[in-house]
C-alpha positions in Angstrom: 120.1 225.8 105.1 122.3 228.8 104.7 123.3 231.2 107.6 121.2 234.5 107.3 124.6 236.4 107.4 125.7 234.6 104.3 121.8 234.9 102.3 122.5 238.8 103.4 126.0 238.5 101.6 124.7 237.2 98.4 122.2 239.7 98.3 124.5 242.7 98.4 126.5 240.8 95.6 123.6 240.6 92.9 120.6 242.7 94.4 118.1 241.3 97.0 115.9 240.6 94.2 118.2 238.1 92.4 119.5 235.8 95.5 116.2 234.1 96.4 115.7 231.5 99.2 111.7 231.0 99.1 110.3 227.8 98.6 108.8 228.3 95.2 111.8 229.7 93.7 114.0 227.0 95.0 111.4 224.4 93.6 111.4 226.0 90.4 115.4 225.5 90.2 115.4 221.9 91.9 114.5 219.7 88.7 115.7 219.9 84.9 114.1 217.5 82.3 115.1 214.3 83.7 112.8 212.7 86.1 114.9 213.4 89.4 114.9 216.5 91.4 116.6 218.1 94.4 116.5 221.4 97.0 119.2 224.3 96.6 119.3 226.7 99.5 119.2 229.7 97.5 119.0 230.8 94.0 121.4 233.4 93.0 121.3 235.2 89.5 124.3 237.0 88.8 124.6 239.7 85.6 128.5 240.1 85.3 131.2 238.3 85.3 132.2 240.4 88.4 129.4 239.3 90.6 130.2 235.0 89.7 133.7 235.7 90.9 132.2 237.3 94.3 129.8 234.4 94.7 132.4 232.0 93.9 134.9 233.7 96.8 131.8 233.2 98.9 131.2 229.9 98.2 135.1 229.0 98.6 134.9 230.8 101.9 132.2 228.8 103.2 132.5 225.5 101.3 129.1 225.7 100.0 128.5 224.0 97.0 127.4 225.7 93.4 125.6 224.5 91.0 126.0 226.5 87.6 123.0 226.3 85.5 121.4 227.5 82.0 117.9 227.0 81.2 117.4 223.8 83.0 116.8 221.4 79.4 120.0 219.0 80.4 118.9 215.3 80.2 121.3 214.0 82.5 120.7 215.3 85.6 123.6 217.8 85.4 121.8 220.9 86.7 120.1 219.2 89.9 121.2 220.2 93.1 121.5 217.1 95.2 123.4 218.5 97.8 121.7 221.6 98.4 123.9 225.1 98.4 123.7 227.5 95.9 121.8 227.2 92.2 124.2 229.8 89.9 121.5 230.6 87.4 123.3 232.3 84.3 120.3 233.0 82.4 120.5 236.9 83.4 124.4 236.6 81.3 122.4 236.5 77.9 124.5 239.2 75.8 125.6 238.5 72.4 129.0 241.2 72.9 130.2 241.2 69.2 129.6 239.2 66.2 132.9 239.9 64.5 132.5 239.6 60.8 136.2 240.0 59.9 137.1 236.9 61.9 134.1 235.1 61.4 133.5 235.0 65.3 131.0 235.4 68.0 131.6 236.5 71.6 128.7 235.8 73.9 127.8 235.5 77.7 127.0 232.0 78.5 123.1 233.0 79.0 123.0 233.6 75.6 119.6 231.3 74.0 121.4 229.0 71.1 118.8 230.0 68.6 119.0 233.5 69.3 122.5 233.4 68.7 121.9 231.7 65.5 119.4 234.1 64.4 121.6 237.2 65.2 124.5 235.7 62.9 122.4 234.7 60.5 121.2 238.5 59.8 125.1 239.0 59.7 125.0 236.9 56.9 127.2 233.9 58.6 126.1 230.6 60.3 126.4 228.9 63.9 126.1 225.0 62.8 125.6 223.5 66.7 121.5 222.8 66.7 120.9 220.9 69.8 116.9 220.0 69.8 116.7 222.0 72.4 118.2 225.2 71.0 115.4 227.2 71.7 115.6 226.6 75.4 118.9 225.8 76.1 121.7 228.0 76.3 125.4 228.4 75.1 127.1 228.3 78.2 125.1 224.6 79.0 125.9 223.5 75.7 129.6 224.1 76.0 129.5 222.5 79.2 127.8 219.1 77.8 129.5 219.3 74.3 125.9 219.8 72.8 125.4 217.7 69.4 122.0 217.9 67.4 121.3 216.8 63.7 123.3 218.7 61.8 126.8 217.5 64.0 127.1 214.4 61.4 128.8 217.0 58.8 129.3 220.3 60.9 130.6 218.8 64.2 129.6 219.2 67.6 129.9 222.3 70.2 133.5 221.7 71.0 134.2 222.1 67.2 133.4 226.2 67.1 134.8 226.8 70.7 137.5 229.2 70.1 138.0 230.6 73.5 136.4 230.8 77.2 136.1 233.0 80.2 135.9 230.8 83.2 135.2 231.8 86.8 137.4 229.0 88.8 136.2 227.8 92.2 138.1 230.2 94.0 136.7 233.3 92.4 139.8 233.3 90.1 139.1 234.0 86.2 140.8 231.9 83.8 140.6 233.3 79.9 141.4 230.6 77.3 142.1 230.9 73.2 140.7 233.7 71.6 140.2 234.8 68.1 143.2 233.4 66.5 142.4 230.2 64.3 145.6 228.4 65.3 146.8 228.3 68.8 149.7 226.3 69.8 150.9 227.8 73.2 150.9 225.4 76.1 147.9 223.3 77.0 144.4 223.6 75.2 142.9 225.0 78.6 139.4 225.4 76.6 138.8 221.6 76.1 139.2 221.1 79.9 135.8 222.8 80.4 134.3 221.5 77.6 131.9 218.6 78.5 132.7 219.4 82.0 129.2 220.0 83.3 130.0 223.1 85.6 132.3 220.4 87.8 135.6 222.4 86.9 134.3 225.9 86.6 131.7 228.5 86.0 131.9 229.1 82.2 130.8 232.8 81.9 131.9 233.8 78.0 132.7 232.0 74.8 134.2 233.3 71.6 132.5 230.8 69.2 133.6 229.9 65.2 131.0 230.9 62.6 131.1 229.8 59.0 129.7 230.8 55.7 125.6 229.3 55.4 125.3 226.7 52.9 123.9 228.1 49.6 120.8 225.5 49.5 119.6 222.4 51.3 117.5 219.4 50.3 115.6 217.2 52.3 114.5 213.6 51.7 112.1 211.1 53.8 112.5 207.3 53.2 110.2 205.0 54.3 111.5 201.5 55.5 109.0 198.3 56.2 112.0 197.0 58.0 114.1 199.0 60.7 117.5 197.0 60.2 117.1 198.0 56.3 117.0 202.2 57.4 120.1 201.4 59.7 121.6 199.0 57.0 120.8 202.1 54.3 122.6 204.5 56.4 125.8 202.6 56.6 125.9 201.9 52.9 125.4 206.0 52.4 128.1 207.0 54.4 130.3 204.0 52.7 129.3 205.8 49.7 131.6 208.9 50.5 128.6 211.2 51.1 128.5 213.1 54.0 124.7 214.6 54.7 124.0 217.4 57.0 121.7 214.9 58.7 120.7 211.7 58.8 117.5 211.2 61.5 115.7 207.9 62.4 112.3 207.3 64.0 111.3 203.8 64.6 107.8 202.3 64.4 106.9 203.3 68.2 108.0 207.0 67.5 106.1 207.5 64.2 103.2 206.0 65.7 103.5 208.5 68.6 104.2 211.8 66.8 101.3 211.0 64.5 99.0 210.0 67.3 100.0 213.5 68.4 100.2 215.9 65.4 98.4 213.9 62.4 101.0 214.4 60.0 100.2 211.5 58.0 102.8 209.4 58.8 102.3 205.9 58.0 101.5 203.4 60.8 102.8 200.2 59.1 106.4 200.5 58.6 109.4 199.9 61.2 111.4 203.1 60.4 111.6 206.6 58.8 114.9 208.0 57.7 114.9 212.1 57.4 117.7 212.8 55.3 119.2 216.6 54.6 122.1 217.5 52.1 123.4 221.2 51.8 126.3 223.1 50.3 126.3 224.0 46.0 122.6 223.6 44.8 123.7 221.3 42.1 126.0 219.2 44.6 123.2 219.0 47.1 120.9 217.7 44.8 122.9 215.2 43.2 124.0 213.9 47.2 120.1 213.6 48.0 119.5 211.6 44.8 122.1 209.5 45.4 121.1 208.7 49.1 117.7 207.9 47.8 118.5 205.6 45.8 120.7 203.6 48.4 117.8 203.8 50.4 115.6 202.3 47.5 118.3 199.6 46.9 118.3 198.7 50.8 114.6 198.2 51.1 112.5 201.7 51.4 109.2 201.7 50.4 108.9 205.0 49.1 111.2 208.1 49.3 110.4 211.7 49.0 112.4 214.3 47.9 112.7 218.4 47.8 115.3 221.3 47.5 112.2 224.0 48.8 113.1 224.7 52.2 109.3 225.3 53.2 109.1 221.7 51.8 112.2 220.2 53.5 111.2 222.1 57.0 107.6 220.3 56.8 109.4 216.8 56.5 112.1 217.5 59.4 109.2 218.7 61.4 108.3 214.8 62.1 112.0 214.6 64.0 111.2 218.0 65.8 108.3 216.6 67.3 109.5 213.5 68.7 110.4 214.7 72.4 107.1 216.7 73.2 105.0 213.6 71.6 106.6 211.1 73.6 105.8 213.2 76.6 102.1 212.5 76.0 102.5 208.9 75.9 103.6 207.5 79.2 103.9 209.9 82.6 107.9 210.0 82.6 110.6 208.9 80.2 114.5 208.5 80.8 115.9 209.7 77.6 119.1 208.1 76.6 122.3 208.9 73.8 124.0 206.2 73.4 126.7 206.3 71.1 128.5 203.8 69.0 130.4 203.0 65.9 128.2 203.7 62.6 129.3 200.2 61.4 127.8 198.9 64.5 124.3 200.9 64.2 122.3 197.9 62.7 123.7 195.6 65.7 123.0 198.2 68.3 119.1 198.8 67.1 118.3 195.0 66.8 119.9 194.8 70.6 117.6 198.0 71.9 114.8 196.1 70.7 115.6 193.1 72.4 115.9 194.9 75.7 112.6 196.6 74.9 110.8 192.8 74.5 113.2 191.6 77.6 111.7 194.6 80.0 108.2 194.6 78.7 109.3 198.6 78.2 108.3 200.7 75.1 111.7 202.1 74.0 111.5 204.5 70.9 114.5 204.5 69.1 115.2 208.0 67.5 118.3 210.0 66.8 121.4 211.3 64.6 122.0 207.7 63.0 124.4 208.9 60.8 127.0 209.5 63.3 125.6 206.6 65.6 124.1 208.5 68.3 120.9 206.8 69.0 118.2 207.9 71.5 116.2 205.2 72.8 113.9 206.8 75.7 112.8 204.5 77.9 108.7 205.2 78.7 107.3 204.5 82.2 105.3 205.7 85.2 107.5 206.5 88.3 104.5 206.1 90.2 105.0 202.4 89.1 107.8 200.8 92.0 107.8 197.6 89.6 108.1 199.1 86.4 110.8 201.4 87.6 113.1 198.9 88.8 112.8 197.5 85.2 113.4 200.5 84.2 116.9 200.5 85.8 117.5 197.4 84.2 116.6 198.3 81.0 119.0 201.6 81.2 121.9 199.5 82.2 121.4 197.1 79.4 121.5 200.1 76.9 124.8 201.0 78.7 126.1 197.4 77.9 125.0 197.7 74.4 127.2 200.9 74.0 130.1 199.6 75.7 130.3 196.1 73.9 130.0 197.8 70.6 132.9 200.1 71.4 130.8 202.9 72.0 130.3 205.6 74.9 127.4 205.8 77.4 126.6 209.8 76.0 127.2 211.5 72.7 125.6 214.9 73.9 123.8 214.9 76.7 126.5 214.5 79.4 127.1 212.1 82.3 125.6 214.2 85.3 124.0 212.2 87.7 121.9 209.7 85.8 125.2 207.8 84.4 128.2 208.8 86.8 128.1 205.5 88.3 129.1 203.6 84.9 131.5 206.1 83.5 134.7 203.8 85.3 133.4 201.2 83.5 133.0 202.7 80.1 136.7 205.1 80.5 139.0 202.7 82.5 140.5 203.3 86.4 143.5 204.9 84.7 141.0 208.1 82.9 139.2 208.5 86.1 142.0 208.9 88.3 143.3 211.2 85.6 139.9 213.4 86.0 139.9 212.8 89.6 143.3 214.5 89.7 141.9 218.0 87.4 139.0 218.0 89.3 141.1 218.2 92.9 143.5 220.3 91.3 140.7 223.0 90.1 138.4 222.5 93.1 140.1 221.3 96.0 137.3 221.8 98.4 135.1 219.9 96.1 132.4 222.7 95.8 131.6 222.9 92.2 128.4 220.6 91.0 129.3 218.3 93.7 128.1 214.5 92.9 128.2 215.0 88.9 130.0 213.2 86.2 132.6 211.7 88.3 131.7 208.1 90.5 130.6 209.2 94.2 133.9 209.4 96.2 136.2 210.2 93.6 137.4 213.8 93.8 134.7 215.1 95.9 134.1 215.4 99.6 
C-alpha cells in the first residue's frame, strides 16, 4: 500500500482524476491479454513527458515499482504489476506531433494507437508498415517496447526497423533522447536499440521518431488450400527459395480453420489441414507476376485450390479469415496461451510436425497459425484454467514448444516479448553471458530495480 502522502503527491503531479487507487480502477489495470493478473497500488495517467519525469523522480525517491503500460494488449504478461506499485498508463499521451513529408518521418507520443498513425500518414501519401494483429488496440510505445511485428514484416521488417529516435525517461527521472531524423547515425552507441524490446525494464518510452516509406502501388492476394499441413509449409520454403519476397505468408491449420469457420461462417473448407494466405505488392505487373508464381509453386507442392485476386476488396476478404483467428479461438475454450516461437525458415516443416506431436502428447488443442513466411509461428494452447490437471499439462506443453524452437536454432519469441511468461527460459535460450550483459545494463540504468520488476530477466538477476 502507498502512503497517503505519496498518493497526494502523485495527484498533484497529474491531477486528482488521473492518479486513482479505487479498487475498480486497480482491477482494470491488473491484467493484459494473457491469463495472468496482478494488482497495482495506484494507476497514474500522465499527459506530458514532464509529468512522467516527476512521477519517476518520486518513484525513485520512494523506491516504488513502476510498470509502464499502453493499451494492455500484451501476450507475455509484460504489463502486469506483479509487485504492486504504480501502473504508469501512457494512453493520454496520444498525440501525433509531426508528420514530416520532406524527411519521411513521424514524431509521435507513446500512446498513439498504431492504426491511427497508419491512417494519418496514409492521408499524407505515406506508409508505416509494422502491422501487429493488435494494431487497432495497441500503442506505438508498446509496439516499440516489445519490438512488435505482424504479417507484413516478412517484406518490410519489424518495429525496430522504423525507429529512428526515441525520448525515454530513465528510472531516476532524467530524459534521454536518442537518434533523430537523419538516415545515418554513427556517433557512439546506438542507444535506441537498448530500449526497443526492453519491455519497460530500462526506461519509459514517451516519444518516438519513426521512419515512413512510400505506399505500394498495388497489392495482390492469394488463398491456397492444402489437404496436408506439411505440404503447405514446404510450399512456403519453396517460394522463398525461388527468390520471391511476398508482403505476407500466413498459415492456418485445420483446428484454426474449423474454429474461424464456426465463428464467422466464411465458407472455409473443413476437410483440409492448412490454408496459406499470401500477399504481394509493389509495381502492379511485378505484384501480379509474383502472386502467380507463388500460386504455381503451391499447385506444384500439393495445393488443392488456389484463389488469386488483385482487387483490394477481394484481397481484404481473403485476409479476413486470418484476422479472425484470435477472436475465434476465444470462443472455443475459456483460456489460451498464445505463443510465438520463431525458427529458421528452413526448419518450418519440422517445427510444424513437432508442434502437432506436442498437441497429441498432452491431449490439448494447439491451433497453429502465424507468419510462416518468416518462421514466426503462433501455436496457441487452448485450455480451461479452472481445471488444475489440464493446466498442469499446459505448462508442460509450453515447455515442449520452447524446446522445439531452441532445438531448431530458434527463439522463444518473435514479437510478443518475454515479459513474465517466458522469463525463466531466457537464459536457456540466450546463454549465461548474454543474461550477464543484460543484468549489467539493467543495473546501470535501473540500480534500484523499480522499472517493471520481475519481467524479461530470470528472477534474481538485475533486480531486488
